[in-house]
N, C-alpha and C positions, 0 to 999 in steps of 0.2 A: 223746442230745444233739440239740437242735434244729438244724435247717439254717439257718445264718446268711445264706446266699446262696441263697434259693429261686429256682428257675427255673420259668417257666410249663410246664405239662405239656401233652402233646398232647391231653389231654381238657378243657383249659380252654376256655372259650367264646371262643376266638380265632378270627376268621375265617380261613379257609384262604388261603394265598398263591395268587395267580393262577398258572396253569400256564404253562409255556413255551408260546409261540405254537404252535397246532396244526399249522402247517406249519413246515418247516425254515426258519430265518430268512433264509438267503441264497438268492437265485435261482441262485446258482452251482451248485447241485446237492446231492445227498444227502450228500456228504462235507463239506459246509460246516458249520461249527460254529454251533449255534443260540445265541441269547442268552437267558439266564435273566433275566426281569424282576423288579425289586424290587417287593415289595408296597408298598401305601401304608402309612402309620404304622399300627402295630398296637397295640392296648392293651397296655401292659406292655412293649413293645419300641420305645420312641420313637426310638432311635438307629439302628435297624436299616436303614431306607431310606437314610439318609445314608451309612452305612458301606458298604452294598452298592453305592451309586452311586460311591463312591470306588474300591472294588475293580473295578468295571466301567470306570472312567476309566483305571485302570492297564492293563487289558486292551486297551482301545481305543487306548491310546498305544503298544501293542506291548510293554509290560513284562509279559510272560506269567509270569515268575518272581515279580514283585512281586504280580500279580494272584492267583496260586495261593496265595501266602502270606496275602494279605488275605482271600481266600475261605476258606482253611483256618481262619484265626482266627474267621471268622464262623461256620463249621460248629461250632467248639467253644463259642462264645458262645450260639448260637442253633440247637441241635441239632433242634428241632422244625420248622425251616424247610427244606422240600425244595429251594427255590430256591438256597440256599447250596450244597448238595451237587451240584445239577445244574450250577451255574456252575463249582465246583471241578473236577468231572469233565470238563466241556467244555474248560476251560483246560488241564488236563493232557493231554487228547486232542490238543488243537491244538498243544501244545508237544512232542508226540511222546514224552510220558511214559506210554506204553501199559501199563507194569507197574503204575502207580499209578492210572490213570483208572478202571478198572472198579469199584473199591470204593466211591468216593463216588457213582458213577452208580447202582450197584445199591441203595445206601442211599437215594438220592433216589427211586428207583422205589418202595421200600418205604413211603416217606412220601407218595407221590402215585401210587397204582396205576393211575390212568386215563391217565397219560402215557407212551406207549411210547418216546419220544425218548431217555430215559437208557439203556433197554435196547438200542436201536439203536446208540448210540455206544459202549456197553460192548462190544457185538458187534464193532464196527469195531476197537476197541483189541485185543480178543482175537485177531482176525484178524492184526493187525500183530505180535502176539507169537508168531504161529505156532500158536496154540491153536484150530485150525479146528473141532474138534468143539464146543468151548465157544462159539465164535463162532456156529456154526450153531444151537445151542440157544437162545442169547440172541436171535438174529434171528427164530427161529420164535416165541419168546415176544413179541418186539416186534410182529411181524405179527399175532398173535392179539389182543393188547391194542389195536392200531390198528384191526383190523377190528370189534372189539366197540364201540369208541367212536364210530365213524362220523364222527369229526372229524380224523382223522389220515391222510388219503389218501396224502399225500407220503411219510410215514414207512412206511405199508404197502407202497407201490411200492418204496421204497429197500430195505426189509427183503426183499421178494421177490427183488429183484436180487441182494442179498448172499447169500441162501440158495442161489440158482442158481449163484453163483460159487464157492461152497465145496464 
């Protein structure tokens, strides 16, 4: 039976979404939650930037539950967009939902393997859950990705500090 609602696949000629900024967004330090940036309008995904901006506005207004719901819906509608999973994971981490934050963060990393930031925040959530060995493994992975990219010095430094603390 033909698929009546085809979705763009990851192999389509769709330009990649821009990565989360290479440094953690807030000068407040490594525990600050970065912001995932919405990509410009993408072929076949004309409503994505507007919906992403709405979810960010909810987050910026302090409605973390509303933002998590909105980002979660975006994850379901646009599963090829790493930014949606990053944003969902960051909001869950920021709201203290550490049991739920690692899954979207790890999926975001699978979609964008050159950005160590989701691994680092997954490690922070695992540490909060008391899963110190998992946190250490994720922090080591984040450090390796950050060092390989040469664009994520703050994430590398934060990952080193986290590894030392575990």
